[in-house]
C-alpha positions, 0 to 999 in steps of 0.5 A: 294137399290133404292134412289130418288130425285125430281126436279121442273121447269116451262116450255112452249112448243108447239106440232106443230102436235097436232090437238087441244089446245096443238098446242098453246104455253102453259106451265106446272109445271113439276116435275122430279123424278129420281131413281137410284138403286145400291149397298150401298157403304162403306159410307152407301150411293148409291149416295150422294143426293148432287151429284144428284144436281150436275148431274141434276141441270144444266139441270133443270136450262137450262129447267126452264122458257124456251120454248121447241120447235121442231127443225123444228118449225122455225117460233117460234124459229126465233121469240123467238130468235128475242125477246131474249127469252130462248129456249130449242130446241129438235130434237124430239117433246117436249112431256113428253115421249121425255123429259123423254128419253132426261133426261135419256140419259143426266143422263146416259152420266154423270160420274156416280159411278160404283155402279149405276145399274139402272136409272129411270126417271118420267116426270110429266107434270101435277099432273095426267099425266107422262111419265116414262123410265128406263135403266139398266147400 
């Protein structure tokens, strides 16, 4: 059985390596879709949707209204810190692909019930672009 839940957040980012507009700080209305596949438990659920929130909402709250920057983007990081603005510093460039990998690793490292066999995340950066990654447990 597969179940899913969606989450939304607003976040700025910049891709310092980019040769066009994405080198500028800009923002997106992100949508995260998380799917979990596993056996149905005696209570009739794979995972209580409430637990989706318990697991994922802290990360969404950290991302929401922040600016995601690569750790080497030091001038912008210093500026954001000086202005006391919310930052999300990443080891990799803040692309949809890297966000999907980051979020998937974040979820898989949580104390998930043993019946969960597969996790898939889809990070929608715009209404018509997304990156998707999955893992079998």
